[in-house]
C-alpha positions as CSV (number, residue, x, y, z in Angstrom):
1,M,-36.8,15.6,76.0
2,T,-34.6,17.7,73.9
3,G,-31.6,19.8,74.9
4,H,-27.9,20.5,74.3
5,L,-25.2,18.5,75.8
6,P,-22.4,20.5,77.4
7,A,-19.1,20.6,75.6
8,A,-16.7,17.9,76.7
9,P,-13.4,19.1,78.3
10,F,-11.4,17.2,75.6
11,M,-13.2,19.3,72.9
12,A,-11.5,22.5,74.1
13,D,-9.0,24.3,72.0
14,G,-5.9,22.2,72.0
15,T,-3.6,25.1,71.4
16,T,-4.8,26.8,74.7
17,A,-4.3,23.6,76.6
18,L,-0.8,23.1,75.3
19,D,0.1,26.8,76.2
20,S,-1.2,26.2,79.7
21,L,0.9,23.1,80.1
22,G,3.9,24.8,78.8
23,S,3.5,27.8,81.2
24,Q,3.1,25.4,84.2
25,A,6.3,23.5,83.2
26,V,8.2,26.7,83.0
27,L,7.0,27.8,86.5
28,W,7.9,24.4,88.0
29,G,11.3,24.6,86.3
30,L,12.0,28.1,87.7
31,A,10.9,27.0,91.2
32,A,13.3,24.0,91.0
33,A,16.1,26.4,89.9
34,V,15.5,28.8,92.8
35,G,15.4,25.8,95.2
36,M,18.7,24.6,93.8
37,V,20.3,28.0,94.2
38,V,19.2,28.2,97.8
39,I,20.5,24.7,98.6
40,C,23.8,25.2,96.9
41,S,24.3,28.6,98.5
42,A,23.8,27.0,102.0
43,T,26.1,24.2,101.1
44,W,28.8,26.6,99.8
45,A,28.6,28.6,103.1
46,L,28.9,25.5,105.3
47,A,31.7,24.0,103.2
48,S,33.7,27.3,103.5
49,T,33.1,27.4,107.2
50,H,34.4,23.8,107.7
51,S,37.3,24.1,105.2
52,Q,35.9,21.7,102.6
53,P,37.0,23.3,99.2
54,H,35.8,20.3,97.1
55,V,32.3,20.6,98.4
56,A,32.3,24.4,98.0
57,A,33.4,24.1,94.4
58,R,30.6,21.7,93.7
59,A,28.1,24.0,95.3
60,K,29.4,26.9,93.2
61,S,28.9,24.7,90.0
62,G,25.4,23.9,91.2
63,I,24.5,27.6,91.5
64,L,25.8,28.3,88.0
65,V,23.9,25.4,86.6
66,A,20.7,26.5,88.3
67,L,21.1,30.1,87.1
68,A,21.8,28.9,83.5
69,G,18.8,26.6,83.6
70,A,16.5,29.4,84.8
71,L,17.9,31.7,82.1
72,L,17.3,29.1,79.3
73,L,13.7,28.4,80.6
74,G,12.8,32.1,80.6
75,A,14.4,32.8,77.3
76,G,12.8,29.7,75.7
77,H,9.4,30.6,77.0
78,T,9.7,34.2,75.7
79,Y,10.9,33.0,72.3
80,L,8.0,30.5,71.9
81,A,5.5,33.2,72.9
82,W,7.0,35.5,70.3
83,L,6.7,32.8,67.6
84,S,3.1,32.0,68.6
85,T,1.9,35.6,68.6
86,G,4.1,37.4,66.3
87,Q,5.2,34.9,63.6
88,A,2.4,32.3,63.4
89,E,0.0,34.6,61.7
90,A,2.4,34.9,58.7
91,F,2.0,31.2,58.1
92,T,-1.8,31.1,58.3
93,A,-3.0,28.6,55.7
94,D,-4.6,30.1,52.6
95,P,-7.0,27.5,51.0
96,A,-6.7,29.2,47.7
97,S,-2.9,28.8,47.6
98,Y,-3.0,25.0,47.8
99,K,-6.2,24.4,45.8
100,A,-5.6,21.4,43.5
101,E,-5.6,22.1,39.8
102,T,-7.8,19.1,39.0
103,A,-11.4,18.6,38.1
104,A,-13.9,19.0,41.0
105,P,-14.8,15.6,42.3
106,T,-18.2,14.3,41.4
107,P,-20.0,12.6,44.3
108,G,-19.6,8.8,44.1
109,V,-16.8,9.1,41.5
110,E,-13.1,8.4,42.0
111,I,-10.7,10.0,39.4
112,I,-7.7,8.0,38.3
113,D,-5.3,9.9,36.0
114,K,-3.4,7.4,33.8
115,T,-1.5,9.8,31.6
116,T,1.8,9.6,33.5
117,D,1.6,5.8,33.8
118,W,0.7,5.1,30.2
119,I,2.3,7.8,28.1
120,G,5.5,5.8,27.8
121,A,3.6,2.9,26.3
122,V,1.9,5.2,23.9
123,N,5.2,6.6,22.7
124,I,6.7,3.1,22.2
125,A,3.7,2.2,20.1
126,R,4.1,5.4,18.1
127,A,7.8,4.8,17.6
128,A,7.1,1.4,16.2
129,G,5.0,3.0,13.5
130,G,7.4,5.8,12.8
131,A,5.3,8.4,14.5
132,A,6.7,11.3,16.6
133,S,6.3,11.1,20.4
134,V,3.4,12.7,22.2
135,A,3.6,14.8,25.4
136,A,1.3,15.2,28.3
137,D,-0.8,18.4,28.8
138,R,-2.2,19.3,32.1
139,P,-5.3,21.3,31.0
140,L,-6.1,18.5,28.6
141,Q,-5.7,16.0,31.5
142,K,-8.2,18.1,33.5
143,L,-10.7,18.0,30.7
144,A,-10.3,14.3,30.3
145,A,-10.8,13.8,34.0
146,T,-13.9,15.9,34.0
147,C,-15.3,14.1,31.0
148,A,-14.6,10.7,32.5
149,A,-16.4,11.8,35.7
150,K,-19.5,12.9,33.8
151,L,-19.6,9.6,31.9
152,A,-19.1,7.5,35.0
153,A,-21.9,9.4,36.8
154,D,-24.2,9.2,33.8
155,Q,-24.3,13.0,33.5
156,G,-23.9,13.2,29.8
157,A,-21.0,13.5,27.3
158,C,-18.1,15.9,27.8
159,P,-17.3,18.0,25.9
160,A,-19.0,16.1,23.0
161,E,-19.0,12.6,21.8
162,G,-16.8,13.2,18.8
163,Q,-13.9,14.6,20.8
164,Y,-12.6,11.6,22.8
165,Y,-12.4,7.9,22.9
166,S,-14.2,6.2,25.8
167,V,-14.1,2.7,27.2
168,K,-16.4,1.4,29.9
169,L,-15.1,-1.2,32.3
170,S,-17.2,-3.5,34.3
171,P,-16.4,-4.1,38.0
172,S,-14.4,-7.2,37.1
173,Q,-12.4,-5.3,34.4
174,V,-11.4,-2.3,36.5
175,V,-8.2,-4.2,37.3
176,K,-7.1,-3.2,33.7
177,L,-6.4,0.3,35.1
178,S,-3.6,-1.2,37.1
179,A,-2.1,-3.1,34.2
180,A,0.4,-1.9,31.6
181,L,-1.0,-0.4,28.4
182,T,-0.3,-2.6,25.4
183,P,-0.2,-1.9,21.7
184,A,-3.3,-4.1,21.3
185,M,-5.2,-2.0,23.9
186,I,-4.2,1.2,22.1
187,A,-5.3,-0.1,18.8
188,D,-8.6,-1.2,20.3
189,W,-9.3,1.7,22.6
190,A,-7.8,4.7,20.9
191,P,-6.3,4.0,17.5
192,T,-5.4,7.6,16.8
193,F,-2.9,7.5,19.6
194,A,-0.6,5.3,17.4
195,S,-1.2,7.3,14.2
196,D,1.2,9.5,12.4
197,L,-0.1,13.1,13.0
198,S,2.7,14.9,11.3
199,G,0.3,16.3,8.7
200,L,-1.6,18.1,11.6
201,T,1.0,18.9,14.2
202,D,4.6,18.5,15.3
203,D,3.6,18.8,19.0
204,P,0.7,16.3,19.7
205,R,-0.6,16.2,23.3
206,V,-2.5,13.4,25.0
207,A,-4.5,12.7,28.2
208,M,-5.8,9.5,29.6
209,A,-8.1,9.5,32.6
210,A,-10.4,7.1,34.3
211,A,-13.3,7.6,36.6
212,R,-14.6,4.8,38.8
213,N,-18.2,4.9,40.0
214,T,-17.9,3.9,43.7
215,R,-21.6,3.0,43.9
216,N,-21.7,0.3,41.2
217,G,-18.0,-0.5,40.7
218,T,-17.9,0.3,37.0
219,A,-15.2,2.6,35.5
220,Q,-15.1,5.0,32.5
221,L,-11.8,5.4,30.7
222,V,-11.3,8.5,28.4
223,F,-8.6,9.1,25.9
224,M,-8.0,12.6,24.4
225,I,-5.4,13.8,21.8
226,A,-4.8,17.4,20.6
227,V,-2.7,19.1,18.0
228,G,-0.9,21.1,20.7
229,P,-1.1,22.5,24.2
230,C,-4.6,23.3,25.5
231,P,-5.4,26.8,26.8
232,T,-6.8,27.1,30.3
233,P,-9.7,26.3,30.5
234,C,-9.3,23.6,27.8
235,T,-12.8,23.7,26.3
236,P,-13.6,22.9,22.6
237,E,-16.3,25.0,20.9
238,S,-18.1,22.2,19.0
239,D,-18.1,18.5,18.2
240,G,-15.0,17.6,16.2
241,A,-13.7,21.2,16.2
242,I,-10.0,21.9,16.1
243,M,-10.4,24.1,19.1
244,P,-8.3,23.7,21.2
245,G,-7.1,21.1,18.8
246,L,-8.8,17.8,19.7
247,I,-8.4,15.5,16.8
248,T,-10.2,12.4,18.0
249,H,-13.6,12.2,16.3
250,T,-14.7,8.7,17.4
251,T,-16.2,7.2,20.5
252,T,-15.7,3.6,21.2
253,A,-17.4,1.5,23.8
254,H,-16.4,-2.0,24.9
255,W,-17.9,-4.8,26.9
């Protein structure tokens, strides 16, 4: 037998439920304030009749407290209602405003950007050889992440084999992504990263991104270097082309 189950009460709109609870709390609070005013007024009258000034003074204070409480409850409820209906719409989330400027995730692939973690080690290795420091470049990082994702998912090369260095890591070697980048790794994985590029540019940019295949546990690490900032989108025209300035023309694979 087929059919539809009725919606459970706890699946109702949470905002409506909270509004209802808040309104009930305000009503009970106002009722308590009215009751306190009635009781204190009667106490004040009796105390005045029996010449008990201390009791009368306390009754007066009770009336003032009850009135102040009722005023605060009413004002607070009105203010919250104004915020809910008049102001909340101005803060409605716009998905386009917080869309991440990163490569779209490939199913079964986890992106790990290593540029920030490893660029310091790259510059230390370059300084040891007398080369100028390199800088990170966000569009180039996005291109490297997209490229790594394609390689990890076996979806082909990106953008072309001559424009990046790639290193494939087995499941037992993925731990290298959490380790420090050493000069030996740079020389083995992406030798151009330690080279003097002063003949090509005085503003070299780099990107290092990994993509882990969550199905088989392997990872693909991609290194890219360019002669300057990449435009957006950062897309070379052909293999080895200096557009937008990629100067790595070798693909290396390990293990």
